[in-house]
C-alpha positions as CSV (number, residue, x, y, z in Angstrom):
1,M,80.6,99.2,146.2
2,V,83.1,97.7,144.0
3,K,87.1,98.0,144.2
4,V,88.4,99.2,141.2
5,F,92.3,99.2,140.9
6,C,94.0,101.9,138.3
7,K,97.0,100.9,136.3
8,N,97.4,104.5,135.5
9,T,97.9,105.6,139.0
10,G,98.8,102.2,140.7
11,T,95.4,103.1,143.2
12,V,92.1,101.8,144.3
13,K,89.3,103.7,144.7
14,E,85.4,102.4,145.6
15,F,82.5,103.1,143.4
16,K,78.7,102.1,143.4
17,E,78.2,99.1,141.4
18,G,77.3,100.0,137.7
19,T,79.6,102.9,137.3
20,T,80.6,103.6,134.0
21,L,84.3,103.8,133.2
22,L,83.5,107.1,131.5
23,D,82.5,108.1,135.1
24,M,85.3,106.7,136.8
25,V,88.1,108.5,134.9
26,P,87.7,112.2,136.8
27,H,88.5,110.8,139.8
28,F,91.8,109.3,138.9
29,E,94.8,111.7,138.8
30,F,97.2,111.5,136.1
31,E,98.3,112.9,132.9
32,K,95.8,112.8,130.2
33,P,97.6,115.0,127.6
34,Y,94.6,113.6,125.1
35,A,91.0,112.4,125.4
36,I,90.6,109.1,127.3
37,I,88.7,107.1,124.7
38,S,88.7,103.4,125.8
39,A,89.7,101.1,128.5
40,K,90.9,97.4,129.2
41,V,89.0,96.0,131.9
42,N,91.0,92.9,133.1
43,N,92.9,92.9,130.3
44,I,89.9,93.3,127.7
45,S,89.3,96.1,125.5
46,E,86.1,98.2,126.5
47,G,84.3,101.4,125.6
48,L,84.1,103.8,128.1
49,K,80.3,103.1,128.5
50,Y,81.3,99.7,130.3
51,R,79.4,99.4,133.6
52,V,81.4,97.8,136.6
53,F,79.6,95.2,138.7
54,N,82.9,93.8,139.9
55,N,86.3,94.4,141.7
56,R,88.3,95.0,138.5
57,D,91.5,96.0,137.0
58,V,91.2,99.0,134.7
59,E,93.9,101.0,132.5
60,F,92.4,103.9,130.7
61,L,93.8,104.6,127.0
62,D,93.8,107.5,124.5
63,Y,94.7,107.2,121.1
64,R,98.2,106.7,121.3
65,S,97.4,103.1,122.5
66,Y,96.8,100.7,119.6
67,S,93.1,99.7,121.4
68,G,92.5,103.5,121.8
69,R,93.1,104.0,117.8
70,N,90.9,101.1,116.8
71,V,88.3,102.5,118.9
72,Y,88.6,106.2,117.7
73,C,88.8,105.0,113.9
74,R,86.0,102.4,114.1
75,S,83.7,105.3,115.3
76,L,85.3,107.3,112.5
77,C,83.8,104.9,109.9
78,F,80.5,105.0,111.4
79,L,80.4,108.9,111.5
80,L,81.4,108.7,107.9
81,C,78.5,106.3,107.2
82,K,76.0,107.7,108.9
83,A,76.7,111.3,107.2
84,A,76.7,109.4,103.9
85,R,73.4,107.6,104.2
86,D,72.0,111.0,105.7
87,L,72.5,112.5,102.5
88,F,72.1,109.4,100.2
89,P,70.1,106.9,101.8
90,T,70.6,104.5,99.1
91,C,74.1,104.8,98.4
92,R,76.2,101.9,99.4
93,I,79.4,102.9,100.9
94,V,82.4,100.2,101.6
95,L,85.4,101.0,103.6
96,R,88.1,99.0,101.8
97,R,91.2,99.5,103.6
98,P,93.9,101.4,105.4
99,I,96.2,103.2,102.6
100,S,98.5,106.5,103.2
101,K,97.7,106.8,106.5
102,G,94.1,106.6,106.0
103,Y,91.1,104.2,104.9
104,Y,90.2,104.3,101.2
105,C,86.3,103.9,100.9
106,E,84.1,103.2,97.8
107,L,80.6,105.2,97.8
108,V,78.2,104.4,94.7
109,K,75.2,106.6,94.8
110,G,71.3,104.9,94.5
111,D,71.5,106.1,90.8
112,G,74.9,104.1,90.0
113,S,76.9,107.2,89.8
114,N,80.4,107.8,91.7
115,V,80.9,110.4,94.5
116,N,82.4,113.4,93.1
117,Q,83.7,117.0,95.0
118,S,80.7,118.4,95.7
119,D,79.2,114.9,97.4
120,V,82.4,115.0,99.5
121,D,82.0,118.6,100.5
122,K,78.6,118.0,101.5
123,I,79.5,114.5,103.2
124,S,82.0,116.5,105.6
125,S,79.6,119.3,106.4
126,R,77.4,117.1,107.4
127,M,80.3,115.2,109.8
128,R,81.2,118.4,111.2
129,T,77.2,118.7,112.1
130,L,77.2,115.5,113.6
131,V,80.8,116.2,115.6
132,E,78.9,119.6,116.9
133,E,76.1,117.7,117.9
134,N,77.9,115.2,120.1
135,I,75.3,112.5,119.8
136,P,76.0,109.5,121.8
137,F,77.0,106.1,120.2
138,K,74.5,103.5,122.0
139,R,75.2,99.7,122.3
140,N,72.0,97.4,121.8
141,E,72.3,94.0,122.8
142,V,70.0,91.7,120.6
143,R,69.2,87.8,119.7
144,I,71.2,87.5,116.4
145,S,67.8,86.9,114.5
146,D,66.4,90.0,115.5
147,A,69.5,91.5,114.4
148,I,69.5,90.0,110.9
149,S,65.8,91.1,110.3
150,L,66.9,94.7,110.7
151,F,69.8,95.0,108.7
152,S,68.1,93.1,106.1
153,E,65.2,95.9,106.1
154,L,68.1,98.3,105.9
155,G,69.6,96.9,102.7
156,Y,73.0,95.5,104.2
157,E,73.1,92.0,102.9
158,D,76.8,92.1,103.5
159,K,76.1,92.3,107.2
160,V,73.4,89.4,107.2
161,K,75.3,87.3,105.1
162,L,78.3,87.7,107.9
163,L,75.6,87.4,111.0
164,K,74.3,84.2,109.3
165,T,77.0,82.7,109.4
166,S,78.6,83.5,112.8
167,G,77.3,80.9,114.9
168,E,76.6,83.5,117.8
169,V,73.1,83.7,119.4
170,Y,73.1,87.1,120.6
171,I,74.9,90.1,119.2
172,S,75.5,93.8,119.6
173,Y,75.2,96.6,117.4
174,Y,75.4,100.5,117.8
175,T,72.8,103.5,116.8
176,L,74.1,107.2,116.1
177,G,71.1,109.1,116.1
178,D,68.4,107.2,113.9
179,T,71.2,105.3,112.1
180,A,72.1,101.5,113.2
181,D,75.3,99.6,112.2
182,Y,77.2,96.5,113.0
183,Y,80.8,96.9,114.7
184,Y,82.7,93.9,115.9
185,D,84.2,96.1,118.8
186,S,83.7,99.0,121.4
187,L,82.8,102.8,120.2
188,V,83.7,106.3,122.0
189,P,80.9,107.5,123.7
190,S,79.6,110.3,121.7
191,S,80.6,111.7,118.2
192,G,82.0,115.0,119.7
193,Y,84.9,112.6,120.3
194,L,85.8,112.9,116.9
195,K,87.2,116.1,116.5
196,V,90.5,115.3,114.2
197,W,90.1,113.8,110.8
198,D,89.5,114.5,107.2
199,L,88.3,113.4,103.8
200,S,89.0,113.7,100.4
201,L,88.0,112.9,96.9
202,Y,90.7,109.8,96.0
203,K,91.4,107.7,93.1
204,G,87.6,107.5,92.3
205,G,86.5,107.1,96.0
206,L,87.1,108.8,99.1
207,L,89.8,109.0,101.5
208,L,88.9,109.2,105.5
209,R,92.2,110.9,107.0
210,V,92.8,109.8,110.6
211,P,94.9,111.4,113.5
212,D,98.6,110.8,113.7
213,R,99.6,108.2,116.3
214,H,101.9,109.9,118.1
215,R,100.2,113.2,118.1
216,P,96.6,112.7,118.2
217,D,95.7,116.3,117.8
218,E,96.9,116.8,114.2
219,L,96.5,114.2,111.0
220,A,98.6,111.8,110.3
221,P,100.9,112.7,107.1
222,F,99.2,112.0,104.1
223,H,102.0,109.3,102.1
224,E,100.9,108.8,98.5
225,Q,101.1,104.9,97.4
226,P,100.3,104.6,94.2
227,K,102.1,101.2,93.9
228,T,100.3,99.8,97.0
229,F,97.2,101.1,95.5
230,E,97.3,99.2,92.6
231,I,98.4,95.6,94.2
232,F,95.0,96.4,96.3
233,K,92.9,96.9,93.2
234,E,93.9,93.9,91.7
235,T,93.5,91.7,94.4
236,L,90.1,93.4,94.8
237,S,89.5,92.6,90.7
238,W,90.3,88.8,91.4
239,N,87.5,88.8,94.4
240,R,85.0,89.9,92.4
241,I,86.3,87.1,89.6
242,M,85.4,84.2,91.9
243,G,82.2,86.8,93.4
244,L,83.6,87.4,96.8
245,D,83.2,91.0,98.5
246,N,83.2,90.7,102.4
247,V,83.6,87.4,104.7
248,G,80.3,86.6,104.8
249,D,80.6,85.7,101.1
250,V,83.5,83.7,101.7
251,N,81.8,81.8,104.6
252,E,79.0,81.0,102.1
253,A,81.0,79.7,99.9
254,C,83.2,77.2,102.3
255,L,80.0,76.0,103.8
256,A,78.6,75.1,100.2
257,G,82.1,73.2,100.1
258,K,83.7,75.3,97.7
259,A,86.8,76.0,99.8
260,T,88.9,73.6,98.0
261,D,88.2,75.6,94.9
262,L,88.7,79.1,96.7
263,I,92.2,77.7,97.1
264,E,93.0,76.2,94.2
265,V,92.1,79.5,92.6
266,A,94.3,81.9,94.7
267,E,97.3,79.7,94.2
268,A,96.7,79.8,90.7
269,L,96.5,83.9,90.5
270,Q,99.6,83.8,92.7
271,E,101.6,81.8,90.3
272,R,100.4,83.8,87.7
273,K,101.8,86.7,88.8
274,I,104.9,84.9,90.0
275,V,105.6,83.8,86.3
276,W,104.6,87.4,85.0
277,I,107.5,88.7,87.4
278,A,109.8,85.7,86.4
279,E,109.6,86.7,82.4
280,E,109.8,90.6,83.3
281,I,113.1,89.5,85.3
282,K,114.1,87.7,81.8
283,K,113.4,90.4,79.3
284,R,115.4,92.8,81.7
285,Y,118.2,90.5,81.8
286,Y,118.5,90.3,78.5
287,A,118.1,94.0,77.9
288,P,120.3,95.9,75.5
289,E,120.4,98.7,78.0
290,N,120.7,98.8,81.2
291,P,120.5,94.5,82.2
292,I,120.0,93.4,85.4
293,R,121.8,91.3,87.5
294,I,120.0,91.2,90.9
295,V,117.0,90.7,92.2
296,L,116.1,92.0,95.6
297,I,113.4,90.8,97.4
298,T,112.3,92.4,100.5
299,G,108.9,92.8,102.7
300,P,107.7,93.0,106.5
301,T,107.9,89.6,108.7
302,S,105.6,87.0,107.9
303,S,104.5,88.4,104.4
304,G,106.2,85.4,102.8
305,K,109.6,86.2,101.7
306,S,111.6,82.8,101.9
307,T,108.8,81.1,100.0
308,F,108.5,83.9,97.3
309,C,112.6,83.3,96.8
310,K,112.0,79.5,96.3
311,R,109.0,79.7,94.2
312,L,110.6,82.6,92.1
313,S,113.7,80.5,91.8
314,V,111.6,78.1,90.1
315,Q,110.2,80.3,87.7
316,L,113.6,81.8,86.7
317,K,115.1,78.3,85.8
318,A,111.8,77.6,83.5
319,C,112.9,81.0,81.8
320,G,116.1,79.9,81.3
321,L,118.1,81.7,83.9
322,I,120.1,80.4,87.1
323,P,119.3,81.5,89.9
324,V,121.7,82.1,93.0
325,S,120.5,83.3,96.5
326,F,121.1,84.1,99.5
327,S,119.4,86.2,102.9
328,T,120.8,89.3,104.2
329,D,120.0,87.3,107.4
330,D,123.4,85.2,106.8
331,Y,125.1,88.6,106.9
332,F,123.9,89.4,110.6
333,V,126.5,90.4,113.0
334,N,127.2,88.3,115.9
335,R,124.7,88.4,118.3
336,V,127.0,90.2,121.1
337,E,127.3,92.8,118.2
338,T,123.6,93.5,117.9
339,P,122.2,96.8,118.5
340,L,120.1,97.3,121.6
341,L,116.6,98.6,122.0
342,P,116.3,101.0,125.1
343,D,115.2,98.5,127.4
344,G,118.3,96.6,127.0
345,S,117.0,93.7,124.6
346,Y,118.3,93.2,121.0
347,D,116.8,95.3,118.3
348,F,117.0,92.6,115.5
349,D,115.2,94.2,113.0
350,N,117.8,97.1,113.1
351,F,119.9,98.1,109.8
352,E,123.0,97.6,111.9
353,T,122.1,94.5,112.2
354,V,123.3,93.2,109.2
355,D,126.9,93.1,108.5
356,H,126.4,95.3,105.1
357,N,129.8,96.2,104.3
358,Y,130.6,92.8,104.2
359,L,127.5,91.8,102.3
360,Q,128.3,94.3,99.8
361,S,131.8,93.6,99.2
362,D,130.6,89.8,98.5
363,V,128.3,91.0,96.1
364,L,130.9,93.5,94.2
365,K,132.7,90.1,94.4
366,L,130.2,88.3,92.4
367,L,129.4,90.9,90.0
368,S,133.0,90.4,89.0
369,S,132.7,86.6,88.4
370,E,134.5,85.9,91.5
371,E,133.4,83.0,93.6
372,V,132.7,84.0,97.5
373,D,132.3,82.0,100.6
374,V,128.9,82.6,101.8
375,P,128.5,82.8,105.6
376,E,125.4,81.1,107.3
377,Y,123.4,82.6,110.6
378,N,123.3,80.0,113.7
379,F,120.3,81.7,115.0
380,V,120.7,79.3,118.2
381,T,124.3,80.0,118.7
382,G,124.2,83.8,117.5
383,L,127.3,83.8,115.5
384,R,127.9,83.7,111.5
385,E,129.2,80.4,110.5
386,F,131.2,79.0,107.3
387,N,129.7,75.8,106.0
388,G,131.3,75.4,102.7
389,K,128.8,77.2,101.0
390,R,130.5,79.2,97.7
391,L,128.4,80.7,95.0
392,R,130.0,82.1,91.8
393,L,128.1,84.0,89.0
394,K,128.2,83.0,85.3
395,E,126.4,83.4,82.3
396,G,122.4,83.4,82.8
397,S,122.7,83.7,86.5
398,V,120.9,86.4,88.4
399,L,121.5,86.8,91.8
400,L,118.8,86.7,94.4
401,I,119.2,88.4,97.7
402,E,116.2,88.2,100.3
403,G,116.0,89.9,103.8
404,I,114.0,92.7,105.2
405,H,116.8,95.1,104.5
406,A,117.1,94.3,100.8
407,L,115.5,97.4,99.6
408,N,117.7,99.9,101.7
409,P,119.4,101.7,99.6
410,M,122.6,101.6,101.9
411,L,122.7,97.8,101.8
412,L,124.5,98.0,97.9
413,D,125.1,101.7,97.6
414,K,128.4,101.3,95.2
415,V,126.1,98.8,93.1
416,Q,124.6,100.6,89.6
417,D,120.9,101.0,90.4
418,S,120.7,99.8,86.8
419,L,121.7,96.4,88.2
420,K,119.1,95.9,90.3
421,F,115.3,94.6,90.1
422,K,113.3,95.4,93.1
423,I,110.9,93.3,94.9
424,F,108.2,94.1,97.9
425,I,106.0,91.0,99.5
426,N,103.6,91.7,101.5
427,T,99.9,90.4,103.0
428,I,97.8,93.1,101.7
429,T,94.0,91.9,103.0
430,S,91.9,92.9,100.4
431,I,88.7,91.5,102.0
432,S,86.6,93.1,104.8
433,L,84.4,91.8,107.3
434,D,81.6,93.6,106.1
435,D,81.3,96.7,104.0
436,H,81.9,98.7,107.2
437,N,84.7,97.0,108.7
438,C,88.2,96.8,107.7
439,I,90.4,94.1,108.6
440,P,93.6,95.6,110.0
441,T,96.6,95.4,107.7
442,S,98.9,94.0,110.1
443,D,96.6,91.1,111.7
444,N,97.4,88.2,108.9
445,R,101.1,88.5,109.6
446,L,100.8,88.8,113.3
447,L,98.7,85.5,113.1
448,R,101.1,83.8,110.5
449,R,104.0,84.8,113.5
450,I,102.4,83.7,116.5
451,V,101.7,80.2,114.5
452,R,105.2,79.7,113.4
453,D,106.7,81.0,116.6
454,Y,104.6,78.7,118.6
455,N,105.2,75.6,116.2
456,K,108.8,76.2,115.7
457,G,109.3,76.6,119.4
458,A,111.0,79.8,119.1
459,F,108.5,81.9,121.3
460,S,105.1,81.6,123.1
461,A,102.2,83.3,121.9
462,I,102.6,85.9,125.1
463,E,106.0,86.5,123.7
464,T,105.6,87.2,120.0
465,I,102.4,89.3,120.8
466,A,104.8,91.4,123.4
467,N,107.5,92.0,120.8
468,W,105.0,93.0,117.9
469,P,105.1,96.9,118.6
470,N,108.5,96.7,118.2
471,V,108.6,94.7,115.2
472,R,105.8,97.1,113.9
473,R,107.6,100.1,114.7
474,N,110.7,98.7,112.9
475,E,108.9,98.1,109.9
476,V,107.6,101.7,109.8
477,K,111.4,102.4,110.1
478,W,113.2,100.5,107.8
479,I,111.2,99.0,105.5
480,Y,108.0,100.6,104.8
481,P,109.6,103.7,103.2
482,Y,111.2,101.3,100.2
483,Q,108.0,99.7,99.3
484,E,107.0,102.4,96.7
485,E,110.2,102.1,95.2
486,A,110.0,98.8,94.3
487,D,109.2,97.3,90.7
488,V,106.7,94.8,91.4
489,L,104.6,94.6,94.8
490,F,103.5,91.0,95.5
491,N,100.2,90.1,97.5
492,S,101.0,87.1,99.3
493,S,97.4,87.1,101.7
494,Y,94.8,84.6,100.6
495,L,90.9,85.0,100.8
496,V,90.7,81.6,103.0
497,E,93.9,82.0,105.0
498,F,92.3,83.0,108.2
499,A,89.6,80.5,108.0
500,V,92.6,78.4,107.6
501,M,94.1,79.6,110.8
502,R,91.6,79.7,113.0
503,N,91.9,75.8,113.4
504,H,96.2,76.2,113.8
505,A,95.6,79.7,115.8
506,E,92.8,79.5,118.7
507,A,94.5,76.5,120.7
508,I,97.8,78.9,120.6
509,L,96.4,81.8,121.4
510,S,94.3,80.2,124.3
511,T,97.4,79.8,125.8
512,V,97.7,83.4,126.9
513,P,96.6,83.6,130.4
514,K,93.7,86.2,131.6
515,N,96.4,88.3,133.8
516,C,99.4,89.1,131.5
517,P,98.9,92.3,129.2
518,E,99.2,90.2,126.0
519,Y,95.8,88.6,127.2
520,A,94.1,92.0,125.9
521,E,95.5,91.1,121.8
522,A,94.9,87.4,122.1
523,F,91.2,87.9,123.1
524,R,90.8,90.5,120.4
525,L,92.0,87.9,117.9
526,L,90.2,84.9,119.3
527,K,86.9,87.1,118.7
528,F,88.0,88.1,115.0
529,L,88.9,84.5,114.0
530,H,85.2,83.2,115.0
531,Y,83.7,85.5,112.2
532,F,85.5,83.1,110.0
533,V,84.0,79.7,108.8
534,P,86.7,77.2,109.7
535,V,88.8,75.6,106.5
536,S,91.1,72.3,107.1
537,D,94.6,73.2,105.6
538,K,94.5,69.5,103.7
539,D,94.0,71.2,100.2
540,I,97.1,74.3,100.9
541,P,99.9,72.4,98.6
542,K,103.3,72.2,99.9
543,T,104.9,75.1,97.9
544,S,101.9,77.4,99.2
545,F,102.6,81.1,100.9
546,M,100.7,79.1,104.3
547,R,103.1,76.0,104.6
548,G,105.8,78.4,105.7
549,F,103.3,79.0,108.7
550,I,100.9,76.4,109.7
551,G,103.9,73.8,109.0
552,S,103.2,70.3,106.9
């Protein structure tokens, strides 16, 4: 017998060795408003078919948890891929990235034609049938050479490249009925769990919609994101120019000694976009009607706002303009006045953390050609200080304001919109592990923040991971609602970033002990990073976005 401590109830029960988590669920009585779809076992995410052979701590999870959502959405992607292959055996379906509260997918049929509405209807119908049949997802552990042979026969060259460069001896793949596929983490027990979803034709591809994170019995609301989609397509086209479509491609290129070339091309493409933005600002600055005077730069945490502001300033100077800049962070209220979260900790991402009335007053003075004393926030003392920083706008000057709330319309509601040029910075990861495994959109920024916080001595990996859910909630509330209102979106991600970040993040993530809740996320990130062939940072320029996080 084994003893299982259930974190949901705080109780211990005994079970026969080898009992699955799925069989244990009914024996623990706690509120289950939604189906249990996964669990954490000793702080590691596992599927419900996991068998327990030793004493363990177990926390059962539904879709409202981050881990549970990943399990559900991963399984839903397999369901879509199987349905598509059942109907179009020679098709290629690629799950590109989360967008508009769903997953954008490309599907090309064997004859080279794109998907149409009739195809979508057929795939949806087939998916519904598979759900009704409640077919089990089966996990198969095999030698990696056998998995490579299997996926070679199936024509999944993307998976073959990934597995060949993974360095593993054994891996697990899954089957749903007679369909085999590879997913890098656990799935729900069977297709019958996947009741809430929708599939629609979207911008030449498919949009697989998923449940709402707070109300899993309903679809997440659809939000059109045309500008986000366009910047994603632009990045995707850059990848194709370099002949890279997935992590296997990147790994092969790095092993062939092409990492330096990839870094140089990525930097050149980003600089080209910054040059274009600077030239657009100059054109708008000297426009006969509605000339701009303020450039507002925002984006979520660790997107590279400060670095972007510096690089844009250089290009604006090259255009003959005089950039004058400050950060909204310098207008933070004194720490004791900072809004609080329900647990009593400081809510640093709240809009009220910025003294926006004071900031707006200074901006209006600058626009009137007055000189102002700009404060500087001391993050050690938590106080706003005046250290002699004085600014004035003159002929040819453009004011750059950088910060997470820069695009919030309440920040400068007394300033004419025609004077503003809005830029949104994000890390839009355009590459996938393989055709059926998207990389979570926030993983790039989370790894950046973990490394930066640790290297600066600001926070440990445990503290950064623990605070990440609050950061993400505030981004959804305060930052992302204004993304589509930007004049320009800029993508600060790199194809080789995870390969470079692996050398910096692995040791830091390994400091997270197994007995704390944050170990689950540290373990997941370590497992994820292991898919990338490590690349040295020696060729990363000092002006690179990455340097702001990995250091010099």
